[in-house]
C-alpha positions, 0 to 999 in steps of 0.5 A: 766482061768484054766490050766485044759482043762475039768471040769472033771479034777477037783477033786471038780467036781469029788467029787461032782459027788460022792455026787450026787450018795450018794444023790440019794442013800439016796433019794431011801431009803426014803418013798414014801410019800416023792417022790415029797418032800424031795427026789426030792429036795435032787436030784435037789440039788445034781445035781446042785453042779456038774452042777454049777462047770461045767458051771463055769469052762467053762466060760470066766470071772473069776467073772462068775466062782466065781458066779457059784462056789458060787452057787454050795456052796449054793446048797451043803448047801441045800443038807447038810440040806436035809440030816439032815432033813432026819435024823431029820424026821427018814427016815434014820440013821447017818450011812446011811448018813455018806458017803454023809456028808463026801463027802459034808465036802470035797466039802465045804472045796474044794469050799471055797479054790477055792473061796479064790484063785480066789478072789486073 
């Protein structure tokens, strides 16, 4: 399917791993009362983005790859929503969320381009 031999070679996967780190940094700063709420959900969604990219890349059929990239995009939207919630609830200020937002924006564009290309 792909000319790349391993998912670690995908720039989108590499950026998704950076988003995972940024998301964990944001979650770490949240109040203790959110440990099982927003923080836990943010970590789960952030882990799901690179995980789905990797799993899709390892699949044999294009339709499976597309499905996993679509799931990664859904998890990415969840991360973005949770980051927005952190700001809205005043758990974090925009500068503390900027790296996560920038990374998410890049990933969203890359996933969109990949989905278009794979549908050709």
